[in-house]
C-alpha positions as CSV (number, residue, x, y, z in Angstrom):
1,M,5.4,7.9,-2.7
2,V,6.5,7.2,0.9
3,K,4.9,4.4,2.9
4,A,4.4,4.5,6.7
5,V,2.9,2.5,9.4
6,Y,0.5,4.2,11.9
7,R,1.4,3.1,15.4
8,D,1.2,4.7,18.9
9,N,-0.5,7.8,17.4
10,S,2.3,8.5,15.0
11,F,3.4,7.7,11.5
12,H,6.5,5.6,11.3
13,L,8.3,5.8,7.9
14,I,9.1,2.4,6.3
15,D,11.9,3.9,4.1
16,P,14.2,6.9,4.8
17,V,13.3,10.3,3.2
18,N,15.6,13.2,2.2
19,L,14.2,15.9,4.5
20,K,15.9,18.2,7.0
21,E,14.7,18.3,10.6
22,G,11.8,20.7,10.9
23,D,10.7,20.4,7.2
24,E,7.0,20.5,6.8
25,V,5.2,18.0,4.6
26,E,1.6,17.4,3.6
27,L,0.2,13.9,4.0
28,R,-2.5,12.2,2.0
29,I,-3.8,9.2,3.9
30,L,-4.8,6.2,1.8
31,P,-5.7,2.8,3.2
32,E,-4.0,-0.3,1.8
33,P,-5.7,-1.3,-1.5
34,E,-8.1,-4.2,-1.2
35,I,-6.3,-6.1,-3.9
36,K,-3.1,-6.3,-1.8
37,K,-5.0,-7.9,1.0
38,L,-5.8,-10.8,-1.3
39,K,-2.2,-11.5,-2.1
40,G,-1.4,-15.1,-1.2
41,A,-5.0,-16.0,-0.6
42,F,-5.2,-18.1,-3.8
43,R,-1.6,-19.2,-3.8
44,I,-1.0,-16.5,-6.4
45,R,1.9,-14.4,-5.3
46,E,1.9,-11.7,-8.0
47,T,-0.5,-8.8,-7.3
48,Q,-0.6,-8.1,-11.1
49,T,-1.9,-11.6,-11.8
50,I,-4.7,-11.2,-9.2
51,E,-5.7,-7.9,-10.7
52,E,-5.9,-9.5,-14.2
53,I,-8.1,-12.3,-12.9
54,I,-10.5,-9.9,-11.0
55,E,-10.7,-7.6,-14.0
56,S,-11.4,-10.4,-16.4
57,D,-14.9,-11.2,-17.8
58,I,-15.1,-14.3,-15.5
59,F,-16.3,-12.1,-12.6
60,E,-19.0,-10.0,-14.5
């Protein structure tokens, strides 16, 4: 997976890719998962820990 930031009507890659100039690619646009937006909100830094809490029986 390659991550990019959309800015000024263009996608700007976060990491370099191994492509030649002019290579065509197909993009699948996915918004940032909601779980990642919660990271740090509860003084829990690990996304995995937040996921485990949300998926537990506590929130049913």
